[in-house]
Backbone as XML, in Angstrom:
<?xml version="1.0"?>
<chain id="A" units="angstrom">
  <residue number="1" name="MET">
    <atom name="N" x="-233.866" y="57.023" z="-207.349"/>
    <atom name="CA" x="-234.022" y="56.944" z="-208.794"/>
    <atom name="C" x="-235.405" y="56.432" z="-209.175"/>
  </residue>
  <residue number="2" name="ALA">
    <atom name="N" x="-235.939" y="55.517" z="-208.360"/>
    <atom name="CA" x="-237.260" y="54.962" z="-208.658"/>
    <atom name="C" x="-238.335" y="56.042" z="-208.595"/>
  </residue>
  <residue number="3" name="TRP">
    <atom name="N" x="-238.203" y="56.958" z="-207.634"/>
    <atom name="CA" x="-239.218" y="58.002" z="-207.513"/>
    <atom name="C" x="-239.160" y="58.975" z="-208.682"/>
  </residue>
  <residue number="4" name="LEU">
    <atom name="N" x="-237.978" y="59.274" z="-209.147"/>
    <atom name="CA" x="-237.848" y="60.127" z="-210.328"/>
    <atom name="C" x="-238.452" y="59.442" z="-211.553"/>
  </residue>
  <residue number="5" name="SER">
    <atom name="N" x="-238.203" y="58.152" z="-211.689"/>
    <atom name="CA" x="-238.778" y="57.387" z="-212.802"/>
    <atom name="C" x="-240.300" y="57.338" z="-212.706"/>
  </residue>
  <residue number="6" name="LEU">
    <atom name="N" x="-240.815" y="57.286" z="-211.488"/>
    <atom name="CA" x="-242.266" y="57.279" z="-211.303"/>
    <atom name="C" x="-242.874" y="58.614" z="-211.717"/>
  </residue>
  <residue number="7" name="ILE">
    <atom name="N" x="-242.187" y="59.695" z="-211.410"/>
    <atom name="CA" x="-242.663" y="61.015" z="-211.841"/>
    <atom name="C" x="-242.626" y="61.116" z="-213.360"/>
  </residue>
  <residue number="8" name="VAL">
    <atom name="N" x="-241.566" y="60.607" z="-213.973"/>
    <atom name="CA" x="-241.476" y="60.610" z="-215.445"/>
    <atom name="C" x="-242.622" y="59.789" z="-216.031"/>
  </residue>
  <residue number="9" name="ALA">
    <atom name="N" x="-242.910" y="58.637" z="-215.437"/>
    <atom name="CA" x="-244.021" y="57.806" z="-215.911"/>
    <atom name="C" x="-245.345" y="58.563" z="-215.815"/>
  </residue>
  <residue number="10" name="GLY">
    <atom name="N" x="-245.549" y="59.293" z="-214.717"/>
    <atom name="CA" x="-246.774" y="60.074" z="-214.554"/>
    <atom name="C" x="-246.881" y="61.206" z="-215.558"/>
  </residue>
  <residue number="11" name="VAL">
    <atom name="N" x="-245.781" y="61.879" z="-215.812"/>
    <atom name="CA" x="-245.786" y="62.978" z="-216.790"/>
    <atom name="C" x="-246.058" y="62.435" z="-218.191"/>
  </residue>
  <residue number="12" name="LEU">
    <atom name="N" x="-245.479" y="61.288" z="-218.516"/>
    <atom name="CA" x="-245.762" y="60.676" z="-219.823"/>
    <atom name="C" x="-247.219" y="60.236" z="-219.920"/>
  </residue>
  <residue number="13" name="GLU">
    <atom name="N" x="-247.808" y="59.836" z="-218.809"/>
    <atom name="CA" x="-249.240" y="59.495" z="-218.777"/>
    <atom name="C" x="-250.075" y="60.737" z="-219.095"/>
  </residue>
  <residue number="14" name="ILE">
    <atom name="N" x="-249.723" y="61.857" z="-218.501"/>
    <atom name="CA" x="-250.424" y="63.114" z="-218.778"/>
    <atom name="C" x="-250.272" y="63.475" z="-220.256"/>
  </residue>
  <residue number="15" name="PHE">
    <atom name="N" x="-249.061" y="63.322" z="-220.791"/>
    <atom name="CA" x="-248.817" y="63.592" z="-222.206"/>
    <atom name="C" x="-249.685" y="62.687" z="-223.079"/>
  </residue>
  <residue number="16" name="GLY">
    <atom name="N" x="-249.787" y="61.401" z="-222.719"/>
    <atom name="CA" x="-250.630" y="60.474" z="-223.478"/>
    <atom name="C" x="-252.091" y="60.900" z="-223.474"/>
  </residue>
  <residue number="17" name="VAL">
    <atom name="N" x="-252.566" y="61.357" z="-222.338"/>
    <atom name="CA" x="-253.956" y="61.828" z="-222.245"/>
    <atom name="C" x="-254.158" y="63.067" z="-223.120"/>
  </residue>
  <residue number="18" name="ALA">
    <atom name="N" x="-253.180" y="63.971" z="-223.105"/>
    <atom name="CA" x="-253.270" y="65.164" z="-223.956"/>
    <atom name="C" x="-253.302" y="64.772" z="-225.428"/>
  </residue>
  <residue number="19" name="MET">
    <atom name="N" x="-252.519" y="63.772" z="-225.808"/>
    <atom name="CA" x="-252.509" y="63.320" z="-227.201"/>
    <atom name="C" x="-253.803" y="62.593" z="-227.557"/>
  </residue>
  <residue number="20" name="MET">
    <atom name="N" x="-254.436" y="61.957" z="-226.576"/>
    <atom name="CA" x="-255.734" y="61.345" z="-226.812"/>
    <atom name="C" x="-256.761" y="62.426" z="-227.156"/>
  </residue>
  <residue number="21" name="ASN">
    <atom name="N" x="-256.695" y="63.545" z="-226.445"/>
    <atom name="CA" x="-257.582" y="64.671" z="-226.733"/>
    <atom name="C" x="-257.275" y="65.247" z="-228.108"/>
  </residue>
  <residue number="22" name="LYS">
    <atom name="N" x="-255.990" y="65.360" z="-228.438"/>
    <atom name="CA" x="-255.594" y="65.859" z="-229.766"/>
    <atom name="C" x="-256.101" y="64.928" z="-230.861"/>
  </residue>
  <residue number="23" name="LEU">
    <atom name="N" x="-256.010" y="63.627" z="-230.626"/>
    <atom name="CA" x="-256.472" y="62.651" z="-231.611"/>
    <atom name="C" x="-257.980" y="62.755" z="-231.825"/>
  </residue>
  <residue number="24" name="ASN">
    <atom name="N" x="-258.722" y="63.025" z="-230.768"/>
    <atom name="CA" x="-260.172" y="63.192" z="-230.905"/>
    <atom name="C" x="-260.532" y="64.423" z="-231.726"/>
  </residue>
  <residue number="25" name="ARG">
    <atom name="N" x="-259.707" y="65.462" z="-231.655"/>
    <atom name="CA" x="-259.956" y="66.685" z="-232.427"/>
    <atom name="C" x="-259.395" y="66.603" z="-233.834"/>
  </residue>
  <residue number="26" name="ASP">
    <atom name="N" x="-258.262" y="65.929" z="-233.981"/>
    <atom name="CA" x="-257.517" y="65.949" z="-235.241"/>
    <atom name="C" x="-256.985" y="64.549" z="-235.518"/>
  </residue>
  <residue number="27" name="ARG">
    <atom name="N" x="-257.665" y="63.831" z="-236.384"/>
    <atom name="CA" x="-257.236" y="62.464" z="-236.722"/>
    <atom name="C" x="-256.012" y="62.523" z="-237.628"/>
  </residue>
  <residue number="28" name="SER">
    <atom name="N" x="-254.838" y="62.377" z="-237.016"/>
    <atom name="CA" x="-253.608" y="62.408" z="-237.802"/>
    <atom name="C" x="-252.666" y="61.321" z="-237.305"/>
  </residue>
  <residue number="29" name="TRP">
    <atom name="N" x="-251.744" y="60.941" z="-238.178"/>
    <atom name="CA" x="-250.746" y="59.941" z="-237.800"/>
    <atom name="C" x="-249.835" y="60.464" z="-236.708"/>
  </residue>
  <residue number="30" name="GLN">
    <atom name="N" x="-249.569" y="61.748" z="-236.754"/>
    <atom name="CA" x="-248.712" y="62.347" z="-235.732"/>
    <atom name="C" x="-249.336" y="62.182" z="-234.347"/>
  </residue>
  <residue number="31" name="ALA">
    <atom name="N" x="-250.624" y="62.451" z="-234.233"/>
    <atom name="CA" x="-251.307" y="62.316" z="-232.944"/>
    <atom name="C" x="-251.303" y="60.863" z="-232.475"/>
  </residue>
  <residue number="32" name="ILE">
    <atom name="N" x="-251.511" y="59.925" z="-233.403"/>
    <atom name="CA" x="-251.503" y="58.504" z="-233.046"/>
    <atom name="C" x="-250.116" y="58.086" z="-232.559"/>
  </residue>
  <residue number="33" name="CYS">
    <atom name="N" x="-249.082" y="58.505" z="-233.272"/>
    <atom name="CA" x="-247.709" y="58.146" z="-232.883"/>
    <atom name="C" x="-247.341" y="58.752" z="-231.532"/>
  </residue>
  <residue number="34" name="LEU">
    <atom name="N" x="-247.701" y="60.018" z="-231.310"/>
    <atom name="CA" x="-247.386" y="60.659" z="-230.036"/>
    <atom name="C" x="-248.165" y="60.026" z="-228.888"/>
  </residue>
  <residue number="35" name="LEU">
    <atom name="N" x="-249.406" y="59.641" z="-229.142"/>
    <atom name="CA" x="-250.202" y="58.952" z="-228.131"/>
    <atom name="C" x="-249.536" y="57.632" z="-227.744"/>
  </residue>
  <residue number="36" name="CYS">
    <atom name="N" x="-249.125" y="56.865" z="-228.731"/>
    <atom name="CA" x="-248.458" y="55.582" z="-228.468"/>
    <atom name="C" x="-247.135" y="55.782" z="-227.740"/>
  </residue>
  <residue number="37" name="LEU">
    <atom name="N" x="-246.375" y="56.803" z="-228.128"/>
    <atom name="CA" x="-245.117" y="57.090" z="-227.436"/>
    <atom name="C" x="-245.355" y="57.503" z="-225.984"/>
  </residue>
  <residue number="38" name="GLY">
    <atom name="N" x="-246.365" y="58.333" z="-225.768"/>
    <atom name="CA" x="-246.667" y="58.788" z="-224.406"/>
    <atom name="C" x="-247.064" y="57.641" z="-223.500"/>
  </residue>
  <residue number="39" name="PHE">
    <atom name="N" x="-248.057" y="56.865" z="-223.923"/>
    <atom name="CA" x="-248.516" y="55.759" z="-223.079"/>
    <atom name="C" x="-247.492" y="54.633" z="-223.013"/>
  </residue>
  <residue number="40" name="GLY">
    <atom name="N" x="-246.816" y="54.365" z="-224.134"/>
    <atom name="CA" x="-245.790" y="53.325" z="-224.130"/>
    <atom name="C" x="-244.647" y="53.665" z="-223.182"/>
  </residue>
  <residue number="41" name="GLY">
    <atom name="N" x="-244.183" y="54.907" z="-223.242"/>
    <atom name="CA" x="-243.128" y="55.343" z="-222.329"/>
    <atom name="C" x="-243.583" y="55.320" z="-220.882"/>
  </residue>
  <residue number="42" name="SER">
    <atom name="N" x="-244.830" y="55.690" z="-220.668"/>
    <atom name="CA" x="-245.373" y="55.682" z="-219.317"/>
    <atom name="C" x="-245.388" y="54.269" z="-218.739"/>
  </residue>
  <residue number="43" name="PHE">
    <atom name="N" x="-245.869" y="53.309" z="-219.529"/>
    <atom name="CA" x="-245.893" y="51.924" z="-219.060"/>
    <atom name="C" x="-244.485" y="51.372" z="-218.869"/>
  </residue>
  <residue number="44" name="LEU">
    <atom name="N" x="-243.566" y="51.757" z="-219.737"/>
    <atom name="CA" x="-242.190" y="51.300" z="-219.614"/>
    <atom name="C" x="-241.579" y="51.774" z="-218.295"/>
  </residue>
  <residue number="45" name="PHE">
    <atom name="N" x="-241.703" y="53.071" z="-218.014"/>
    <atom name="CA" x="-241.151" y="53.590" z="-216.777"/>
    <atom name="C" x="-241.860" y="53.013" z="-215.556"/>
  </residue>
  <residue number="46" name="LEU">
    <atom name="N" x="-243.182" y="52.820" z="-215.639"/>
    <atom name="CA" x="-243.901" y="52.221" z="-214.517"/>
    <atom name="C" x="-243.407" y="50.804" z="-214.253"/>
  </residue>
  <residue number="47" name="SER">
    <atom name="N" x="-243.167" y="50.046" z="-215.305"/>
    <atom name="CA" x="-242.683" y="48.675" z="-215.108"/>
    <atom name="C" x="-241.285" y="48.673" z="-214.489"/>
  </residue>
  <residue number="48" name="LEU">
    <atom name="N" x="-240.442" y="49.632" z="-214.853"/>
    <atom name="CA" x="-239.117" y="49.735" z="-214.242"/>
    <atom name="C" x="-239.217" y="50.105" z="-212.764"/>
  </residue>
  <residue number="49" name="VAL">
    <atom name="N" x="-240.139" y="51.001" z="-212.451"/>
    <atom name="CA" x="-240.340" y="51.423" z="-211.064"/>
    <atom name="C" x="-240.797" y="50.251" z="-210.198"/>
  </residue>
  <residue number="50" name="MET">
    <atom name="N" x="-241.637" y="49.381" z="-210.771"/>
    <atom name="CA" x="-242.190" y="48.271" z="-209.992"/>
    <atom name="C" x="-241.142" y="47.227" z="-209.624"/>
  </residue>
  <residue number="51" name="ARG">
    <atom name="N" x="-239.943" y="47.342" z="-210.160"/>
    <atom name="CA" x="-238.845" y="46.465" z="-209.732"/>
    <atom name="C" x="-238.342" y="46.865" z="-208.353"/>
  </residue>
  <residue number="52" name="THR">
    <atom name="N" x="-238.557" y="48.137" z="-207.997"/>
    <atom name="CA" x="-238.050" y="48.666" z="-206.733"/>
    <atom name="C" x="-239.166" y="48.941" z="-205.725"/>
  </residue>
  <residue number="53" name="LEU">
    <atom name="N" x="-240.206" y="49.625" z="-206.174"/>
    <atom name="CA" x="-241.296" y="49.999" z="-205.273"/>
    <atom name="C" x="-242.409" y="48.954" z="-205.311"/>
  </residue>
  <residue number="54" name="PRO">
    <atom name="N" x="-243.161" y="48.846" z="-204.223"/>
    <atom name="CA" x="-244.300" y="47.921" z="-204.240"/>
    <atom name="C" x="-245.303" y="48.320" z="-205.319"/>
  </residue>
  <residue number="55" name="MET">
    <atom name="N" x="-245.913" y="47.325" z="-205.932"/>
    <atom name="CA" x="-246.863" y="47.571" z="-207.016"/>
    <atom name="C" x="-247.994" y="48.490" z="-206.572"/>
  </residue>
  <residue number="56" name="SER">
    <atom name="N" x="-248.536" y="48.272" z="-205.386"/>
    <atom name="CA" x="-249.672" y="49.073" z="-204.935"/>
    <atom name="C" x="-249.304" y="50.546" z="-204.814"/>
  </residue>
  <residue number="57" name="THR">
    <atom name="N" x="-248.159" y="50.841" z="-204.272"/>
    <atom name="CA" x="-247.724" y="52.229" z="-204.122"/>
    <atom name="C" x="-247.412" y="52.853" z="-205.477"/>
  </residue>
  <residue number="58" name="ALA">
    <atom name="N" x="-246.648" y="52.143" z="-206.298"/>
    <atom name="CA" x="-246.261" y="52.677" z="-207.608"/>
    <atom name="C" x="-247.495" y="52.952" z="-208.471"/>
  </residue>
  <residue number="59" name="TYR">
    <atom name="N" x="-248.417" y="51.993" z="-208.525"/>
    <atom name="CA" x="-249.597" y="52.164" z="-209.376"/>
    <atom name="C" x="-250.492" y="53.288" z="-208.861"/>
  </residue>
  <residue number="60" name="ALA">
    <atom name="N" x="-250.680" y="53.360" z="-207.559"/>
    <atom name="CA" x="-251.547" y="54.402" z="-207.004"/>
    <atom name="C" x="-250.974" y="55.796" z="-207.274"/>
  </residue>
  <residue number="61" name="ILE">
    <atom name="N" x="-249.689" y="55.954" z="-207.106"/>
    <atom name="CA" x="-249.077" y="57.263" z="-207.335"/>
    <atom name="C" x="-249.084" y="57.597" z="-208.828"/>
  </residue>
  <residue number="62" name="TRP">
    <atom name="N" x="-248.818" y="56.605" z="-209.659"/>
    <atom name="CA" x="-248.846" y="56.806" z="-211.112"/>
    <atom name="C" x="-250.235" y="57.253" z="-211.573"/>
  </residue>
  <residue number="63" name="THR">
    <atom name="N" x="-251.269" y="56.569" z="-211.101"/>
    <atom name="CA" x="-252.628" y="56.966" z="-211.501"/>
    <atom name="C" x="-253.000" y="58.317" z="-210.910"/>
  </residue>
  <residue number="64" name="GLY">
    <atom name="N" x="-252.516" y="58.607" z="-209.696"/>
    <atom name="CA" x="-252.794" y="59.915" z="-209.092"/>
    <atom name="C" x="-252.178" y="61.045" z="-209.884"/>
  </residue>
  <residue number="65" name="ILE">
    <atom name="N" x="-250.934" y="60.851" z="-210.307"/>
    <atom name="CA" x="-250.272" y="61.876" z="-211.129"/>
    <atom name="C" x="-251.020" y="62.031" z="-212.453"/>
  </residue>
  <residue number="66" name="GLY">
    <atom name="N" x="-251.374" y="60.910" z="-213.079"/>
    <atom name="CA" x="-252.067" y="60.964" z="-214.365"/>
    <atom name="C" x="-253.447" y="61.595" z="-214.274"/>
  </residue>
  <residue number="67" name="ALA">
    <atom name="N" x="-254.217" y="61.186" z="-213.266"/>
    <atom name="CA" x="-255.580" y="61.728" z="-213.125"/>
    <atom name="C" x="-255.558" y="63.207" z="-212.759"/>
  </residue>
  <residue number="68" name="SER">
    <atom name="N" x="-254.724" y="63.553" z="-211.800"/>
    <atom name="CA" x="-254.636" y="64.961" z="-211.393"/>
    <atom name="C" x="-254.064" y="65.822" z="-212.511"/>
  </residue>
  <residue number="69" name="GLY">
    <atom name="N" x="-253.014" y="65.332" z="-213.138"/>
    <atom name="CA" x="-252.407" y="66.084" z="-214.237"/>
    <atom name="C" x="-253.357" y="66.264" z="-215.401"/>
  </residue>
  <residue number="70" name="GLY">
    <atom name="N" x="-254.110" y="65.213" z="-215.718"/>
    <atom name="CA" x="-255.088" y="65.324" z="-216.798"/>
    <atom name="C" x="-256.172" y="66.341" z="-216.483"/>
  </residue>
  <residue number="71" name="ALA">
    <atom name="N" x="-256.633" y="66.346" z="-215.238"/>
    <atom name="CA" x="-257.659" y="67.318" z="-214.838"/>
    <atom name="C" x="-257.121" y="68.740" z="-214.868"/>
  </residue>
  <residue number="72" name="ILE">
    <atom name="N" x="-255.906" y="68.918" z="-214.381"/>
    <atom name="CA" x="-255.291" y="70.254" z="-214.383"/>
    <atom name="C" x="-255.033" y="70.721" z="-215.809"/>
  </residue>
  <residue number="73" name="LEU">
    <atom name="N" x="-254.566" y="69.808" z="-216.650"/>
    <atom name="CA" x="-254.345" y="70.131" z="-218.057"/>
    <atom name="C" x="-255.654" y="70.571" z="-218.720"/>
  </residue>
  <residue number="74" name="GLY">
    <atom name="N" x="-256.725" y="69.866" z="-218.426"/>
    <atom name="CA" x="-258.030" y="70.226" z="-218.968"/>
    <atom name="C" x="-258.484" y="71.606" z="-218.519"/>
  </residue>
  <residue number="75" name="MET">
    <atom name="N" x="-258.187" y="71.936" z="-217.273"/>
    <atom name="CA" x="-258.589" y="73.246" z="-216.763"/>
    <atom name="C" x="-257.812" y="74.371" z="-217.435"/>
  </residue>
  <residue number="76" name="PHE">
    <atom name="N" x="-256.504" y="74.182" z="-217.613"/>
    <atom name="CA" x="-255.684" y="75.270" z="-218.136"/>
    <atom name="C" x="-255.645" y="75.347" z="-219.661"/>
  </residue>
  <residue number="77" name="LEU">
    <atom name="N" x="-255.721" y="74.203" z="-220.330"/>
    <atom name="CA" x="-255.600" y="74.229" z="-221.792"/>
    <atom name="C" x="-256.916" y="74.113" z="-222.536"/>
  </residue>
  <residue number="78" name="TYR">
    <atom name="N" x="-257.919" y="73.499" z="-221.918"/>
    <atom name="CA" x="-259.149" y="73.221" z="-222.647"/>
    <atom name="C" x="-260.381" y="73.868" z="-222.042"/>
  </residue>
  <residue number="79" name="GLY">
    <atom name="N" x="-260.181" y="74.777" z="-221.122"/>
    <atom name="CA" x="-261.289" y="75.567" z="-220.593"/>
    <atom name="C" x="-262.275" y="74.802" z="-219.737"/>
  </residue>
  <residue number="80" name="GLU">
    <atom name="N" x="-261.852" y="73.706" z="-219.131"/>
    <atom name="CA" x="-262.750" y="72.963" z="-218.254"/>
    <atom name="C" x="-262.937" y="73.734" z="-216.946"/>
  </residue>
  <residue number="81" name="SER">
    <atom name="N" x="-263.981" y="73.381" z="-216.226"/>
    <atom name="CA" x="-264.344" y="74.079" z="-214.999"/>
    <atom name="C" x="-263.189" y="74.108" z="-214.001"/>
  </residue>
  <residue number="82" name="ARG">
    <atom name="N" x="-263.030" y="75.257" z="-213.342"/>
    <atom name="CA" x="-262.023" y="75.416" z="-212.292"/>
    <atom name="C" x="-262.690" y="75.574" z="-210.930"/>
  </residue>
  <residue number="83" name="ASP">
    <atom name="N" x="-263.844" y="74.976" z="-210.802"/>
    <atom name="CA" x="-264.612" y="75.048" z="-209.561"/>
    <atom name="C" x="-263.746" y="74.582" z="-208.383"/>
  </residue>
  <residue number="84" name="PHE">
    <atom name="N" x="-263.920" y="75.233" z="-207.230"/>
    <atom name="CA" x="-263.083" y="74.900" z="-206.074"/>
    <atom name="C" x="-263.244" y="73.449" z="-205.651"/>
  </residue>
  <residue number="85" name="ARG">
    <atom name="N" x="-264.408" y="72.852" z="-205.898"/>
    <atom name="CA" x="-264.599" y="71.449" z="-205.522"/>
    <atom name="C" x="-263.727" y="70.528" z="-206.376"/>
  </residue>
  <residue number="86" name="ARG">
    <atom name="N" x="-263.576" y="70.844" z="-207.646"/>
    <atom name="CA" x="-262.676" y="70.054" z="-208.501"/>
    <atom name="C" x="-261.246" y="70.143" z="-207.986"/>
  </residue>
  <residue number="87" name="VAL">
    <atom name="N" x="-260.817" y="71.348" z="-207.665"/>
    <atom name="CA" x="-259.462" y="71.534" z="-207.141"/>
    <atom name="C" x="-259.305" y="70.793" z="-205.816"/>
  </residue>
  <residue number="88" name="LEU">
    <atom name="N" x="-260.318" y="70.846" z="-204.967"/>
    <atom name="CA" x="-260.272" y="70.136" z="-203.692"/>
    <atom name="C" x="-260.088" y="68.635" z="-203.908"/>
  </residue>
  <residue number="89" name="PHE">
    <atom name="N" x="-260.820" y="68.058" z="-204.843"/>
    <atom name="CA" x="-260.710" y="66.625" z="-205.089"/>
    <atom name="C" x="-259.371" y="66.258" z="-205.728"/>
  </residue>
  <residue number="90" name="ILE">
    <atom name="N" x="-258.824" y="67.138" z="-206.542"/>
    <atom name="CA" x="-257.481" y="66.897" z="-207.081"/>
    <atom name="C" x="-256.467" y="66.871" z="-205.941"/>
  </residue>
  <residue number="91" name="VAL">
    <atom name="N" x="-256.582" y="67.807" z="-205.024"/>
    <atom name="CA" x="-255.684" y="67.842" z="-203.862"/>
    <atom name="C" x="-255.861" y="66.567" z="-203.029"/>
  </residue>
  <residue number="92" name="MET">
    <atom name="N" x="-257.100" y="66.093" z="-202.909"/>
    <atom name="CA" x="-257.349" y="64.861" z="-202.149"/>
    <atom name="C" x="-256.699" y="63.650" z="-202.824"/>
  </residue>
  <residue number="93" name="ILE">
    <atom name="N" x="-256.749" y="63.595" z="-204.154"/>
    <atom name="CA" x="-256.091" y="62.498" z="-204.879"/>
    <atom name="C" x="-254.596" y="62.516" z="-204.610"/>
  </residue>
  <residue number="94" name="LEU">
    <atom name="N" x="-253.989" y="63.687" z="-204.745"/>
    <atom name="CA" x="-252.549" y="63.798" z="-204.509"/>
    <atom name="C" x="-252.203" y="63.512" z="-203.049"/>
  </residue>
  <residue number="95" name="GLY">
    <atom name="N" x="-253.046" y="63.971" z="-202.131"/>
    <atom name="CA" x="-252.827" y="63.701" z="-200.710"/>
    <atom name="C" x="-252.901" y="62.215" z="-200.393"/>
  </residue>
  <residue number="96" name="ALA">
    <atom name="N" x="-253.821" y="61.517" z="-201.041"/>
    <atom name="CA" x="-253.940" y="60.071" z="-200.831"/>
    <atom name="C" x="-252.697" y="59.347" z="-201.346"/>
  </residue>
  <residue number="97" name="ALA">
    <atom name="N" x="-252.168" y="59.790" z="-202.470"/>
    <atom name="CA" x="-250.951" y="59.175" z="-203.016"/>
    <atom name="C" x="-249.771" y="59.395" z="-202.074"/>
  </residue>
  <residue number="98" name="VAL">
    <atom name="N" x="-249.643" y="60.595" z="-201.556"/>
    <atom name="CA" x="-248.574" y="60.883" z="-200.586"/>
    <atom name="C" x="-248.793" y="60.065" z="-199.319"/>
  </residue>
  <residue number="99" name="GLY">
    <atom name="N" x="-250.023" y="59.946" z="-198.887"/>
    <atom name="CA" x="-250.337" y="59.148" z="-197.705"/>
    <atom name="C" x="-249.940" y="57.686" z="-197.871"/>
  </residue>
  <residue number="100" name="LEU">
    <atom name="N" x="-250.130" y="57.138" z="-199.051"/>
    <atom name="CA" x="-249.697" y="55.760" z="-199.301"/>
    <atom name="C" x="-248.192" y="55.613" z="-199.127"/>
  </residue>
  <residue number="101" name="LYS">
    <atom name="N" x="-247.460" y="56.608" z="-199.568"/>
    <atom name="CA" x="-246.002" y="56.559" z="-199.410"/>
    <atom name="C" x="-245.625" y="56.657" z="-197.929"/>
  </residue>
  <residue number="102" name="LEU">
    <atom name="N" x="-246.321" y="57.496" z="-197.201"/>
    <atom name="CA" x="-245.983" y="57.694" z="-195.791"/>
    <atom name="C" x="-246.219" y="56.442" z="-194.951"/>
  </residue>
  <residue number="103" name="VAL">
    <atom name="N" x="-247.225" y="55.662" z="-195.296"/>
    <atom name="CA" x="-247.509" y="54.452" z="-194.516"/>
    <atom name="C" x="-246.848" y="53.220" z="-195.094"/>
  </residue>
  <residue number="104" name="ASP">
    <atom name="N" x="-246.130" y="53.375" z="-196.180"/>
    <atom name="CA" x="-245.463" y="52.247" z="-196.835"/>
    <atom name="C" x="-244.232" y="51.805" z="-196.075"/>
  </residue>
</chain>
């Protein structure tokens, strides 16, 4: 259950980042509320996960999901570069997060 909650926390982190981009383009109350809900939910689920998983593993995987998801979101929705080196580094981030779990 903790791992599922960690994935939910990471997805909410990605949602928060997307709403941050929306807020930069469109200053609206809706964007502010969705940003707060995304990041607030992400922190809530991360704090619940840290009751079960070690802080170092939970935080590293959470940031890996958020950073990789944000980069992928930027590539597909906002026309950011899809250079193979960017994809390689995203894979390395995710691989490092999985590696932390394997040695935990």
